[in-house]
C-alpha positions as CSV (number, residue, x, y, z in Angstrom):
1,M,11.3,-14.6,30.8
2,S,14.6,-12.4,30.2
3,K,13.6,-8.7,29.8
4,R,15.7,-8.7,26.3
5,T,13.5,-12.0,25.1
6,D,10.6,-9.9,26.3
7,N,11.5,-6.7,24.5
8,R,11.4,-8.8,21.5
9,H,7.9,-10.1,22.2
10,R,6.2,-6.6,21.9
11,V,8.4,-5.2,19.1
12,A,7.5,-8.5,17.4
13,T,3.6,-8.1,18.4
14,I,3.7,-5.0,17.1
15,C,5.4,-6.1,14.4
16,R,2.9,-8.9,13.5
17,E,0.0,-6.2,14.2
18,A,0.8,-3.7,12.0
19,T,2.2,-6.1,8.8
20,G,-0.4,-9.6,9.2
21,L,3.7,-11.6,9.5
22,P,4.1,-14.6,11.4
23,H,5.4,-13.6,15.0
24,H,8.0,-16.0,14.5
25,T,9.4,-13.7,11.3
26,C,9.1,-10.8,13.7
27,M,10.8,-12.5,16.5
28,Q,13.3,-13.0,14.0
29,W,13.9,-10.0,12.7
30,A,13.7,-8.4,16.3
31,A,16.6,-10.9,17.4
32,D,18.6,-9.3,14.3
33,G,17.9,-5.9,14.9
34,L,15.8,-5.1,11.5
35,I,13.2,-3.9,13.7
36,S,12.8,-1.6,17.6
37,R,10.6,-0.5,19.8
38,S,10.8,2.7,17.9
39,L,10.8,1.4,14.6
40,P,8.8,-2.2,14.7
41,V,7.8,-2.2,10.8
42,P,11.4,-1.9,9.0
43,D,11.3,1.5,6.8
44,A,11.8,1.2,2.7
45,E,15.9,2.1,2.2
46,G,16.1,4.5,-0.8
47,A,14.1,7.7,-1.4
48,D,12.9,5.9,-4.8
49,Q,11.9,2.8,-2.8
50,R,10.0,4.7,-1.2
51,A,8.1,7.0,-3.4
52,L,7.1,4.1,-5.6
53,E,5.4,2.6,-2.5
54,A,4.0,6.1,-1.8
55,E,2.5,5.9,-5.3
56,L,1.0,2.3,-5.1
57,L,-0.6,3.4,-1.9
58,V,-2.1,6.5,-3.2
59,N,-3.3,4.7,-6.7
60,L,-4.4,1.8,-4.5
61,A,-6.7,3.9,-2.5
62,N,-8.2,6.1,-5.2
63,G,-8.8,3.2,-7.5
64,L,-10.2,0.7,-5.1
65,R,-12.1,3.0,-2.6
66,H,-14.9,1.3,-0.7
67,E,-15.1,-1.5,-3.7
68,Q,-13.3,-4.4,-1.7
69,L,-13.3,-7.6,-0.5
70,G,-12.7,-9.3,2.7
71,G,-11.6,-6.5,4.3
72,A,-8.4,-5.9,1.8
73,V,-8.8,-2.2,2.1
74,L,-6.0,-1.5,-0.5
75,G,-6.5,-5.3,-2.1
76,L,-3.8,-6.7,0.2
77,V,-3.8,-9.1,3.0
78,R,0.0,-9.0,4.1
79,A,3.3,-6.8,4.1
80,V,6.7,-8.7,3.7
81,P,8.4,-4.9,4.5
82,R,12.1,-5.4,3.7
83,P,14.8,-2.4,4.0
84,E,15.0,-3.1,0.2
85,G,12.0,-3.6,-1.1
86,A,8.9,-5.1,-0.1
87,E,6.9,-8.3,-1.0
88,F,2.1,-7.3,-0.7
89,W,0.3,-10.7,-0.5
90,V,-2.8,-9.4,-2.6
91,H,-6.4,-11.5,-1.6
92,P,-7.5,-14.2,-3.5
93,A,-10.3,-11.9,-5.4
94,M,-8.9,-9.3,-6.0
95,G,-5.5,-9.9,-7.9
96,S,-6.5,-8.7,-11.4
97,K,-8.2,-5.8,-10.1
98,V,-5.2,-4.6,-8.1
99,L,-3.0,-5.4,-11.4
100,S,-5.8,-2.8,-13.5
101,V,-5.5,-0.5,-10.8
102,L,-1.8,0.2,-10.8
103,L,-0.7,-0.9,-14.5
104,P,-0.7,2.2,-16.7
105,R,-3.3,2.6,-19.8
106,I,-5.0,5.2,-22.4
107,D,-8.0,5.8,-23.4
108,S,-9.9,6.5,-26.5
109,H,-10.0,10.1,-25.1
110,R,-6.0,9.8,-24.4
111,T,-6.9,10.3,-20.6
112,G,-4.5,8.3,-18.8
113,Y,-5.1,5.9,-15.9
114,G,-3.0,3.5,-13.7
115,L,0.6,4.3,-12.3
116,P,2.7,6.3,-15.3
117,G,6.5,3.9,-16.1
118,L,5.0,0.7,-13.7
119,R,5.7,-2.5,-15.6
120,P,4.3,-5.7,-14.5
121,V,7.6,-9.2,-15.0
122,R,6.7,-12.7,-13.9
123,E,8.8,-14.8,-11.5
124,G,7.0,-17.4,-11.1
125,G,3.3,-17.3,-9.9
126,R,5.0,-13.5,-8.5
127,V,4.5,-10.4,-10.0
128,R,7.1,-7.7,-9.8
129,L,6.0,-4.6,-10.9
130,R,9.0,-2.2,-11.8
131,S,9.4,1.1,-11.7
132,L,10.6,2.8,-15.3
133,R,10.5,6.1,-13.5
134,R,12.6,4.5,-10.2
135,N,15.3,2.3,-9.0
136,A,12.7,0.9,-7.3
137,S,10.1,-2.9,-7.5
138,V,7.7,-4.2,-5.3
139,V,6.4,-7.9,-5.5
140,L,2.8,-9.1,-5.2
141,V,2.4,-12.8,-4.0
142,H,-1.0,-14.4,-5.0
143,P,-1.9,-18.2,-3.7
144,D,-2.9,-19.2,-7.0
145,P,0.5,-19.4,-9.5
146,A,-2.0,-18.8,-12.4
147,W,-3.3,-15.5,-11.2
148,A,-1.8,-13.6,-13.1
149,D,-1.0,-15.9,-16.7
150,Y,-3.0,-13.0,-18.8
151,L,-0.1,-10.9,-18.3
152,E,1.6,-12.9,-21.1
153,G,-0.9,-12.8,-23.7
154,P,-2.3,-10.2,-25.9
155,A,-3.3,-7.6,-24.3
156,C,-5.5,-4.4,-25.8
157,G,-4.0,-1.2,-27.5
158,E,-4.8,1.0,-24.5
159,H,-2.5,-1.5,-22.1
160,I,0.4,0.7,-22.7
161,W,2.3,-1.3,-20.1
162,W,2.0,-4.6,-22.5
163,H,3.4,-2.1,-25.8
164,H,6.0,-0.7,-24.1
165,R,7.2,-2.8,-22.2
166,D,11.1,-1.4,-21.6
167,R,10.2,2.4,-22.1
168,M,8.2,4.9,-21.5
169,H,5.0,5.6,-23.6
170,P,5.1,9.4,-24.7
171,A,2.1,10.0,-22.5
172,E,3.0,8.8,-19.8
173,A,5.4,11.5,-19.1
174,T,2.4,14.0,-18.0
175,W,0.9,12.5,-16.2
176,H,0.2,13.3,-12.7
177,A,1.8,10.4,-10.4
178,G,2.6,11.7,-7.3
179,P,3.1,15.4,-5.2
180,R,3.9,18.3,-8.1
181,E,7.2,19.0,-5.6
182,P,9.0,16.4,-4.2
183,S,7.9,15.6,-0.8
184,P,10.4,13.5,1.4
185,D,7.6,13.6,4.2
186,R,5.2,12.5,2.5
187,D,7.1,9.2,0.9
188,R,8.3,8.5,4.0
189,L,4.8,8.6,5.8
190,L,2.9,7.2,3.1
191,S,5.2,3.9,2.6
192,R,5.0,3.2,5.7
193,L,1.0,3.1,5.7
194,I,1.4,0.6,2.6
195,R,3.9,-1.6,4.7
196,R,1.3,-1.9,7.5
197,T,-1.7,-3.4,5.4
198,A,-3.1,-5.5,8.2
199,L,-3.9,-2.2,10.4
200,V,-4.7,-0.6,7.5
201,N,-7.6,-3.5,7.2
202,A,-8.7,-3.2,10.8
203,T,-11.3,-0.9,9.2
204,G,-12.5,-3.1,6.6
205,S,-13.0,-5.9,9.1
206,A,-16.6,-5.2,10.1
207,H,-18.2,-4.9,6.3
208,G,-15.3,-6.2,4.6
209,W,-14.7,-2.3,3.1
210,A,-13.6,0.9,3.9
211,N,-13.4,4.2,1.5
212,A,-10.3,4.9,1.4
213,Y,-9.1,8.0,-1.2
214,S,-6.3,10.9,-1.3
215,R,-6.6,14.4,-0.8
216,G,-4.4,16.7,-2.5
217,D,-1.0,15.4,-3.3
218,R,0.1,14.6,0.4
219,E,-2.7,13.7,2.2
220,V,-5.1,9.8,2.3
221,S,-8.1,9.5,4.5
222,I,-9.5,6.4,5.9
223,E,-13.2,6.4,6.5
224,W,-15.5,3.6,7.8
225,C,-18.2,2.6,10.1
226,C,-18.2,0.0,12.3
227,S,-15.3,-2.0,13.4
228,V,-12.1,-0.4,15.1
229,E,-12.6,3.2,17.0
230,A,-11.0,5.8,15.3
231,D,-8.7,7.0,18.4
232,D,-7.5,3.5,18.7
233,L,-6.3,3.0,15.2
234,A,-4.6,6.0,14.9
235,R,-3.0,4.9,18.6
236,R,-2.2,1.7,17.1
237,L,-0.8,3.1,14.2
238,R,1.3,5.7,16.0
239,R,2.6,2.8,18.5
240,S,4.2,0.8,14.7
241,G,5.9,3.8,14.4
242,L,4.2,5.7,11.4
243,T,4.9,9.3,12.6
244,A,8.3,8.1,14.6
245,G,11.1,10.8,13.5
246,Q,8.8,13.6,13.7
247,A,9.6,15.0,16.8
248,G,9.6,19.0,17.2
249,R,6.9,19.4,13.7
250,D,4.0,17.1,15.1
251,R,0.6,18.6,14.0
252,S,-1.9,15.6,15.1
253,G,-4.8,15.5,16.5
254,I,-6.2,13.0,17.3
255,G,-7.1,11.1,14.4
256,R,-4.2,13.2,12.3
257,L,-1.3,11.9,12.2
258,A,1.3,13.7,10.2
259,F,4.6,13.7,8.8
260,G,6.7,17.1,8.2
261,D,3.9,18.4,5.4
262,A,2.3,15.4,5.0
263,A,-0.8,13.4,6.4
264,V,-3.1,10.4,7.1
265,I,-6.5,10.9,8.2
266,V,-8.4,8.3,10.4
267,R,-12.1,8.7,10.9
268,K,-15.3,6.7,11.7
269,G,-18.5,8.0,10.7
270,P,-22.5,6.5,11.0
271,C,-23.0,2.9,9.2
272,G,-25.1,3.7,6.2
273,L,-22.9,3.8,3.5
274,V,-23.6,1.0,1.2
275,P,-20.3,-0.3,-0.6
276,R,-20.3,-1.1,-4.4
277,T,-20.3,-4.2,-6.0
278,L,-16.1,-5.0,-7.0
279,S,-15.6,-4.6,-10.8
280,A,-15.6,-7.6,-12.8
281,R,-12.8,-9.7,-13.5
282,V,-10.0,-7.4,-15.6
283,G,-7.8,-9.3,-17.9
284,A,-5.5,-8.6,-20.3
285,C,-8.4,-6.7,-22.7
C-alpha cells in the first residue's frame, strides 16, 4: 500500500468514526480532496449554513436532553456533511419527536418553542428544513418513506410552521434563537459537532441515552455515565478536527473543547440517573 493510499485510509477511518458514513464514501472524499488529515469531516461553507446547523444542535440538545432512544443523543444516527449543506439520518423511532422539537409553535400563553423561521418541505421520503431567516437548509432522512406524511395534513393552531409556510409569524422575531450577538466561533464549533453525530452518540452507547444541553449562548455540555471515557472522547473529537484552526487561542481542558469564545463540554459521571420515557409520537396536532 502506498503512503498516499495509507493516509487516505487513515483520514477515511476518522471520517467514518465521526459521521457514521460508509468507509468507501469517506475514501472517495479523501481521494477527491474533500477531507484531509487536518479536517477529516467537511465544514459547512457559508456563515448562514453554519449558523443554522449550530441552532439545530442547540435545539435538539435542549429539546431531547436524556430523552432519547438507541443512543441517538440528538435523535440522529448518521451525518452526510457536505460543504454546501448536510443530510442527517434520523433514528427510526425518533423522527416525529425530532420534528416536534425543531418546528416552531406557540402555545396558549404565547410562549414560543422550536427554531424560529424553520419550515419543512417534503422531498419524497425526505424532509428539507429550510430557514426563512437564513439562506440555509438541511435534509432529514428516515428509512420509512411515509414517516412525515402528517406534515401535509391539517395542523393545530399553535403550529405556526404550518399556518405561515412562506413568512415569519410576528411572534417568531422575538424568540431567542441563538447568541444575542453573532458568534462565528460558536457557529463553526457547533456546526462541526452536529456533523460528528456518530462520536456524539458514543456517549449513549451503553444505556441508549445521554444528557445534552446548552449553557448560555455559546456552550454545550454532554454528560453520561457509562460507555466511552471522557478523555478518550475528547481526544477523538479533536482528532476529527472539531477544534481545528484555533491555534494560539486554545483554552481547552481535558473535557473542554474550545473554539474562540465557544466550547463543548464532555463529562462522565456516576451511573445513577434514570432516563425519562420518550414522549408519545407527536403528529401535526
